[in-house]
N, C-alpha and C positions, 0 to 999 in steps of 0.2 A: 180613669181607664187602667185596667190591669196590664202588667208587663208579662210577656210570655217568653219562654225559651223552648227549644226542642233539643233533646239529648237522648241518644240511644233509641232514636225513632219514637220517642214519647214526648208529648207536650206536658209540662209540669202540671198544667191545669187538669189533665186527664187523671191525675192522682189527687185532685182536690188540694193542690199546693198553690200558695200565693207567693209572689216575690215581693219582699218588703220595699225595696227601692231599686231603681235602675242601677245595674252594676257599672262600676268604673272599668273601662277597658284601657290597660296600659299600652303605651307605645313601646314596641320592642327596641331593645338596645343592641347596637352592633358590638360584636366581639372584636375589639381593636387592641392590638398588642403595642405597648409603649416601649420604645428602646431609648435609653438615656446614653448619650455620648459625652464622655468626660471633657473632651476638648472642643465641643460645639455648643452653640446656643440652643436652648430648648431641647426638644425630643423629636425622635422619628416615630411615626405612627404607621403600623402595618394593618391595612384594612382588607380582609379577605372576603368582605361582603357576606358575612354570615352573622346570624342574630341569636341572641339568647332566648330561651323559652319565656313565656309570660304566664302569669297566674291571674285568672279571672275569678274573683270572689263574689259569690251570690248568696244573699240571705233569703231564706224561705221561712214560711210559717204555715200552720194549718190549725183548724179548730176541730176538736173532738169532744163532743158533749158527754159521751160515754167513756169514762176513764178506763173501763175494762178493755177498750179497743185500742188504746194508745200504743201499746207494744206492737200490735199487729200493723198499725199504720207505719210505725218506725221500721218494721221489717220490710214492708212494701217499698218504702223509700230507699232503704239500704240495698235491696235487690235491684232496683232500677239503676242506681248509681254504680254498683259494683259488678253486676252481671252484664258486661258491656258486649253487645253484638255489633254496634255501630258507634264509632267514637266521634261522630260529627256533633258539634255544638253550634246551634243556630240561635241568634238573638233577635228579639222583636225589633222591627223597623229596619232590620238589616238581614232579612231572611234570604237575600240573594247570595250571601256569603256564609261560610261556616269555618269554624276552627277545628283542628284535629287535636283531640284531647289525649294526652299521654299519661296522665295520672289524676286520680280523684281522691280528695281527702274530705271526710265529713267531720266537722267539729261537733262538740257536744250538743245534744238537744237540751234546750232550756224550757222548763215548764212554768207557766204562769197560772197558778191555781185559780185565781179569781175569774179569769176568762176562759180557762181550759184551752189555752193556746200553746202549741209547741213551736219553738223557734230553733232554727239550726242554720249553720253556714256551711257552704260547700266551696272548696278551693279546687278549681279546674286548672291544672297545669297543661298548657297548650303549646303547640308549635307556634312560632312567631307569625306565621303566615295566615292571611285570610284567603280561603279558597273560594273561587266562584262556583256556586252550587251547580249550575247547569253544566259546567265543564267537567263534572265527575261522571257524566254520561258518555257512553261510547258513540262515536260518529264515524262515518266514512271519511277517510283522509282525502285532502285535495293536494294538488301539486304545488299550490301556492297558499301559504297560511300566514295570516297576520296576527301577531301576538301583541295586544295593546297593554300587556301587563309586564311584570318582571319575568326573567328567565324561568321557565317551568319545566317540570320533569314528567313527560307523558308516558303512557303505557301504549305500546303498539301491538297490534294483533295482525299477523300475516296469515292469509288463507291461500292454500294451493299446495301443489306437490312438486318438488324439485328444488333447483337452486335459484334463489331470488337475490338479485343485487338491489339493495335498499340504500338510498342515499339521502342524507339530511344535511343541507347546507354544505355540500361538497365532501362530506365524510361518507365514504362508501363502506357498506357492510355486506358481506356475503353470508346468506342464510340458507341452510339446508332444511327445507320444510317438508314435513310429512303430514299433510292436511292442514296443520295449524301450528304456529309458533308465536309465543308471546314474549315481547321484550319490555320488561318493566324497569324503566330507567330510575324510577323513584326508589325502589327497593333493591336495585342492582341485581335483578334476577332475570334469567331466561328460562321459560317454561314451555312444556308441551301442552297440548290441548287438555290433558287430564290433570294439569297443574303440577306434574312432576318436573324435576329439574331437567333441562335439556343440556346435556354435556357435549361440548365440541360441535355444536350446531351453528356457531357463528364465529367470526373473527373479530369481534368487538374488542377494542383495546381499552376504551374509556367510555363509560356510559354518558359522561357529560358532553361528549361529542354529538350525542343524539338529543340533547335538550333543545327545546324551542326557545330561541332568543327573542328578546324584545324587538318588535318590528317585523320585517318580512323574513319568511323562512321558505326555502325552496326544497321540495321533496320529489323524489323520483323512485321508480321501482320497475322490476322486470314485467314484461307482458305475461298474462296468464295468471297473475296473482291479484288478490284483493287485500287492501290494507285498511284497518280501522284503528282509531286511536281514542284514548281518553286524555284530553289536554292537561287537566289539573292546573288551569290558570290560577294565578295567585297574586296577592297584593299585600302591602304592609299597612 
């Protein structure tokens, strides 16, 4: 049975590419700072619960019987990997989750003349988190949310006009809304409906106060407004 991935909204088999072997998925390492104390046993460790990026290496090949077409096939592959419109990487047997790719490196193409096979390796540098695919879709928010995963960074969208008091787990934010206001906690941005920056429209002090914590989260907002959110649930 062949192994498939989806990247940049394209399945590799749509380009007549095969994956040589199932890729190894590394476990992310925590960024832990070690402090040595000269007059104490051992060391102190500072764990801020942040992780290093991971590299997922995938080996591909394709067969091209007409040698005149090989360069065009390579150009098609390069365009797929470098002209990125969607940085989600989804792996077979785990399509419910995706990785966010930060960088793509293509290693040299190797040509086996006897079989007219081109082999190449792609290194996908990804955020350490696995994101739940369905949680990248916008949903109406509820006043009580349960997060079964790690702390996540949602995107909130407030609809209405006027002053909206929006509260997440006891942190109250006053929002001046002109039809729509977007609070993107992941990218630390506040936007108008047209995606321009909304300056001075909230009194947010720290975006992390609006993150959804593991377990129960209590949400409230002013009457006359509707709130939607993209959860961005994630796991390691």
